N, C-alpha and C positions, 0 to 999 in steps of 0.2 A: 653252507649256512643252513642251520635248522631252526633258528629262532626269529629271523626277520626277513621279510621280502615285501616290497611295496606293491607289486602287481605282477602276476604270472598266471599261465594256464596250468592248472593241476591235471585236468583231463580233457581230452578232445580226440575222439576216435570214431571209426566206422565199423559196424558189425555186419558180417556177411553170413547168412545161414547156409551151411554146407549140407546139413541133413536135418530133417525134422519129421519124426514119426510119433506114434502114440507112446512108444517106450524108449525112444532114443533121440538125441539132438546133438548137433555139433555146430559151434559158432566160431568163426574166425574174426578176431578183433585186430584192427590196424590203427596205430596212432599212439598218442600219449595216454597212459592208463596206470591204474594202481593194481597191486597184487597183495593178497592177504591169505596166507596158507596156515592151517593148523592153529597153534597157539601163538603164532607170530615170532617164534624163536629164531627163525631164519628169514622169513619174508613177511613184511607187514607194511601197513600204510603209515606207520611211525606216528601214531597218536602219542601225545605227551609234549614233544617240541611243537612250536608254532607252525612249522612248515612240514607238511606230509611228504612222504617219498613217492615219487612218480617215475615212470619208465617210458622211453620211446621205443616202440618195436611192434612185434606181432605176437599174438597168443591165440591158442585154440582151446575151447572148453568143450569136452565131450561128456555127455551125461546119459546113463542108462538107469534102469531101475535099481541096479546094485552098485554102480561105480560112478564116481565123478572124477574126471581126469583133466588136469590143466597142463598144457605145454606152452612154453614161451621162449622167445629169443629177443633180447632187448638191451638197451643201454640205460643206466640210471641217469636221472636228470640232476644237473648241478644247479643248486639254488643260490642265485646271487641276491643282493639286497637292493637292486635297482628295478626300474620298470621293465617288464618283459625280458628279464635277465635270467633265463633258466634253460640253457642249452643242454643237449645230451652230453654225457661224459665220454668223449671219444677214446679215452684211455682205459675204459672199462667195458666189458661185455659180460652179460649174464644170460644163462639159458638153463633149461631143465624141464622136468616132468614131475608133477605132484598128483598122487592118486589117493582117493578116500573111499573106503569100503566098509559098510556095516557088517557086523558078524552075527548072523541070525542064530548061530549055535550058542552065543554068549549074549543073553538078553541085556540090552543097553550098551553093548560093546561095539567099538569101532576100531579100525586100523587105518593109518596113513602110511604110505610108502612113497619114497621120493628119491630122485637124483637131481642135483643142482650143480651147475658149473659156473665158475667165475674166473675171468682173466683180467688182471689189472697190471698196469705199467708202474714201475718204480714204487712199489708198495713198501712202506717203512714198518719194520718191527725192531725190537731191541737188537735182534741178530744182525740187522742191516737193512738196506733198501735195494730190492731187486724186482724184476718182473715176476709176477705170481700167477700161476695156473693152478686152480684148486677144484677138485672134484669132491662132492659130498654125497654120500648115500646114508639113508637112515630110515627109521620106522618109529611110529608113534601109536601107542595103545591107550585108548581113552574111552570114557563113558561114565555111566552111573547106574546104580541099582539099590533099592531099599535104603535110601538115605546116604549111601556111599557114593563118592565121585573120585575118579582117578585119572591121572594124565601122566604117562611115562613116555620118555623119548630117548633114543640112543642113536648116535650118529658117528660116522668115521669119515675122515678126509685124507686125500692123497693128491699128489700132483708134483709140481716143480716150483722152486723158488730160486731164480737165477740158475746156477749150475748144479744146485742141490735139489733134493726131493722135499716133499711135504708128507708128514705123518702126524695127524692130529685126531683127537676124539673128544667126545663129551657124552654125558648122560645126565638126565634130570628127571625128577619125580615129584609129583604133587598129589597128596591123598587127603580127603576131607570127609567128615560126616556131618549131616544136617539133622538136628533134633526137631523134627517137623511138628511134634505135639507140644513143644515147650514155647513159652512166651518169647517173642521176637525171632523165633525159628533160628537159633544160633547155629552157625556152621563153624566147626573147629577142625583145623587141618595143619599140615606141615609140609614144607618143601625141602628138598635136598638135591644138590646138583654139583657136578665136578666137570671141569674142562681142562684139557691138557695145556701145559706150557712148554717152552723150549728147553731142551737139555742137550748136552754134548758140545762138541767143538764146532769150529766154523765149517767143517766139511760134512757135518751130520745133517739129516733132514730137519726142516723147520717143524717144530712141535707145537707152535702156538695155534690154538684153536681160533677159527674165524667164524663169527656168527652171521656173516654176510649182511643182510638188511633187516635187523631185528626190530621188534616193538620198542617204543620208548618207555614202556611200563615194565621193563624186564625185572627189576627189583624195586619194590616199594610202590607207594601210591603217588599219584599226581605227577608222574614222569620224573621222579627224583632218582633215577638210575644213574648215579655218579660213576658206577663201574660197569664194564661190559663182561660177558661170560668168557673171558680168555685167561688162561692160567689162573683159574679160580675154583675154589671149593666153597660152597655156600649152603647154609641150612638155617631153618627157623620156622616158627609157628605163625599161623594167621587165624583170624576170627572174623566172621561176618554176622552182623545183626540186621534183621529186616524189620524196621519200625513200622512201615506201612508197605503196601504193594509198590509204591513209587519211591520210597525213601529208605536208604540203607547206609550202614557204616561198615568199613573194612579197616581193620588194624592188623599190622604184621610186624615182624622183626626179622632182620637178616644179619647173619654173622659171616664174615668173609676171611678166608685164608688163601695164601698162594699155593698152588699145586706144585710148582717147581721153584726152587730158590735161585735158579739160574736165569729166570725170566722176570720181567716187571709186571706192572699192573696197567691194564688197558681200559679205555672207554668203550662205549657202545659202537663207535665207528672204527674199532680196532686201532685207535690212536693211542700211542704210548703215553701214559700219564706220569708214571714214576719208574725209572729204570730199576732193575733188580740186582744187577751185578754189584758185588761188594756189600750187599745188605743181607744180614743173616735172619732178619725178622720174617716170620711166616704169617703172623696174625695181622690182617689189614685193618679191620675195624668192625663196628656194629652199627646197624641202621634201623631204628624203629620208625614207623610212619603210620599215619591214619588218614583216611579219606571219607568224606560224606558225599553221597551221590543221590541226586533228586531228579527223577524223570517227571518234570512238571506237566508235560503233555506228550502227545504222540510225536510232536515236532521239537519240543524244547526240553533241554536238560541243563542242570546247573550242578557244578561239582566244586569241592574245595578239598585241599589236602595239606598236610604238614609232615615234615620229617626232620630228623636230626642224625648226623653222622658222627660217631665217636671214633677218634683216631686210635689205631692199634700200634703195635710195636714196629711193624714194617714202615709205616708212614712217619712215626716218631723218629726213626733213625735216618730218614731220607734227608737229602740236602737240596733245598731248604726243608725243614721239618713240615709235615702236613698239619693242617689245622682242622678243628671241628667245623662242620657246616650245618647251618639251619636253612631249611627250604620251606616256603609256603607258596601256595598257588590257588587261584580261583579262576575257573573258566566256564564259559557258557557255549553250548552247541545248539544250533538251530538247523534242523534237517527239513528240506522242502519236500 
């Protein structure tokens, strides 16, 4: 469950200092905790849905003047909708290392390097349901300079899916330019990304990309991410207008196609939404959306968003046929 829970503990942990000097620190954290790495394309607190993603386990954060490294071994928390109904998922184990390093030779540039492992029992894909062991390695190059901002990431996955292997990949890019001297400081940019889908017969490696535990704002504003980045090619523009220091508007548009015609369309949880076998349509649809964000104070923020999903040929040929979706949301956040 990601939209409803009556009462549960999102975090509860103990921190133990392993090392602390003027230029280095290491902290061991034990208990229920949240993780948020990079752009949230793999590991995020899952803002957007009502219930955030938590993990039970251990993590270590090591920081120096030039590196920040997180290591973890944990189990994702299952969110029930009753009181204190959020146990760890004993059928899933997550581990890995995520490192961030600034690049002094490239002013404003940074690089992230990571390895992430996931083992899940009876994981369903269109290819079938099997035990999944997936290893992910990747890198992210990001930063900004002279009005430009950039965020590019490429990753590769391997492992096993039942008696067969896993071979999947993805790459995504976001580039924008801010007109700092213009009224409202408009920022105009574009995104493009592609993730592999499954191909081949029953004995071939699973090719469906798995985004693990991604952000709820993967595509569009206000958590309107109806699709997950599996078997997907996506591109589109976005614009940000800064009305005041605390009030901004973001509008974007995303167009989606299937990467492989032998695989279906998945949600953010890698849940199969529409099977792909027997459907020759590649164009999934188009999703424009807009959000208004107001940071009322240091503690309080108010946001609203609207989006619409236009059905493409793939969903129109599905059985039953897909329908257009309208989505609107208003939410308030108070941070203590």
